[in-house]
N, C-alpha and C positions, 0 to 999 in steps of 0.2 A: 508857728503857723506858718503854713505854706502857701503859694500861691500861683496862680495862672496869669500871664502876663503878656501883653503885645502892646507897640509903640503905634500911634496914628497921628501923623502929621505932628510928629516929634513929642507927642503928648501921651503919658502911659495909662493905661487900662489896666485892671488890675481885679482877679476875683481871688478872694482869700477862701482857705479850705482847711478843714481839719481831716484826718481819715483815722477809722477805725475797723479793723479788718477789712472787708471789700465794700463798705461804706463811706460815701464821702460829703461831707458836711460842708455845705457853700456858704460861706459865713457872712461875708462881707464884699460887697463891689463897690469899686471905685471910678469914677471917670472925670476926666478933666472937663470943667463946666463949656470950654468951647467944643466939647464932642459930646455933649450931654443929650444928643438927639437920640431918639428911640432905636434908628437905623446902626448905628455903633454899638447899643448896648445889646440888642438882638444878635446881631451878627458875631459879635464875641461871644455870648454865651452859647449860643448855636454849636461855636465852633469847640466849646470846652464839652458840652454834653456830647457832640459826636465823639470826641477822644474817648470820652468817659465809656461809651457805648462800646469802642473798641477794646476797652481795658476789661470789659465784665462788671463794671464797678455798678452799684444801687447807689442812688444820689438822694440827700436829704438837704433840700434847700430851707435855708433858713434865714436869707435875706429877703428883703422884701420886694426887691427888685427880681431876683429869680424866681421868687414864689408866683411874682404877675407874669414872668416867660412861662411858667410852665402851667398856668391856669389858662394862657393866650393859646400855649401847643400843646391841650393835652391829650390828646389822639399819637401826637407825634412822640411824645417820651414820659407819657405814665408809666411804661413799661420800666423805667430807670427808678422809680421808686421802691423801695421796701414794702415787704408785704405789712398789712396795717398802715402805711401812711397814706392819706390821703389829702390832695389838696384842691 
């Protein structure tokens, strides 16, 4: 398993993923309970998705937190979903 990660206020935020061809499966999101505000979640997920846009990847969110982010920001990121995947 691979992961994107960052530290905020000395606490780790990470998003685990697996890769198949050009599809990135976002599988597990972890954030320290002291940082569990939606602000930190959204900023981190947005930065990961923006990076994946630059890399021309398609994204399959399987983690509930990332699925919720996609639903909230559908118009911005629906182009990242592979054909046949809807959220």
